[in-house]
Every structure is written in C-alpha cells, then in structure tokens.
N, C-alpha and C positions, 0 to 999 in steps of 0.2 A: 443365448443358445439354449434350446429346450433339451431337457434330459430324456434319454431314451427309457421307456418303461421296461422294466425287467420282469419277466414271468418265470417263476420258480416251478420246477417240477414237483410232483407230489413227494418224491423221495427227498428232495432238498427241503421242502416245507417240514417234513417229518423230522429230518435231522436237525433243522434249526430249532424246532419245538423241543427236542430232546436236550439240545445244548442249553437253551434258555431255562429249561426246567432244572438242569444240573446247576447252572449258575445261581438260580434263585435258591436252591437248596444249600449251596455253599455259603451264600450270603446270609441265610437264616442261621446256619451253624456258627458262622463267625460272630454274628450279633449276639447269639446265645453265649458263646464262649467269652466274649468281651464283657457282657453283663456279669457273668460269673466271676471273672477276674476282678472287676471293679468292686463287686460285693465283698470278695475276699480281702481286698486291700482296705476297704472301709472297716471290716471286722478287725483286721490286724491293727489298724490305727486306734480303734476304740480300746482294744486290749492294752496297747502300749501306753495310751493316755492314762488308763486306770492304774497301771503299775507305777507311773511316774509320780502320781499324786500322793 
C-alpha cells in the first residue's frame, strides 16, 4: 500500500526547523557537558593515584 505524501505548510516547516535547531543545540550542550565531566573524572583519578603512591 502506497503512503500518502504529506505537504507541510510554511508555518509547520518553520516550526519544525526551530524544533530541530533547539534539539541540535541541546545535543551539543549535552556532549560538551559530558566531555567536561569525563575530563574532571580523569583529573581526579590522576590526583588520587599520585596521593596513593
């Protein structure tokens, strides 16, 4: 069964673009925060290893 092609209005296209941009920005922020946390954990591990020796 063939799917019916859906035509979006300009308003819907604009709204979708805004939502996708927001999601992309949130994804970028999460990746940035994750990297920062990982780096912090690495630094803490190195510090602890130095104290133990």
